[in-house]
C-alpha positions as CSV (number, residue, x, y, z in Angstrom):
1,M,-0.1,38.5,98.6
2,I,0.4,39.9,102.1
3,R,-2.6,42.2,101.8
4,R,-4.8,39.3,100.4
5,A,-3.8,37.1,103.3
6,W,-4.5,39.9,105.7
7,N,-8.0,40.5,104.2
8,D,-8.7,36.8,104.2
9,S,-8.0,36.7,108.0
10,G,-10.6,39.4,108.6
11,K,-7.8,42.0,109.1
12,V,-6.8,40.4,112.3
13,Y,-3.5,38.7,111.6
14,G,-0.2,40.5,112.3
15,Y,3.1,39.8,110.5
16,R,3.9,36.6,112.5
17,K,0.7,34.8,111.4
18,L,0.9,36.3,107.9
19,S,4.4,34.9,107.5
20,D,3.0,31.5,108.5
21,E,0.1,31.9,105.9
22,L,2.3,32.8,102.9
23,P,3.7,29.3,102.3
24,D,0.1,28.1,102.0
25,Q,-0.2,30.5,99.1
26,G,3.0,29.4,97.5
27,E,5.2,32.3,98.6
28,I,8.2,31.7,100.9
29,S,9.7,34.7,102.6
30,C,11.5,35.6,105.8
31,P,9.4,36.9,108.8
32,N,11.6,40.0,108.9
33,R,10.7,40.9,105.3
34,V,7.0,40.3,106.0
35,A,7.3,42.6,109.0
36,R,8.9,45.3,106.9
37,L,6.4,45.1,104.1
38,T,3.4,45.1,106.4
39,R,4.8,48.2,108.2
40,L,5.2,50.0,104.9
41,A,1.7,49.0,103.8
42,G,0.2,50.1,107.0
43,I,-1.1,46.6,107.9
44,R,-1.5,46.1,111.6
45,A,-2.9,43.3,113.8
46,Q,-6.2,44.0,115.4
47,M,-5.8,44.1,119.1
48,R,-8.5,42.9,121.5
């Protein structure tokens, strides 16, 4: 679900915005858990 939300954002969102998007998909989780899972999956926010 995290990877899907990240792809839907155009690979721009970091863990903070991803943790805000997950309740819209029906998944509730702590931002710390999202940060850990994104780090393990290699998902990073796109910097300007």
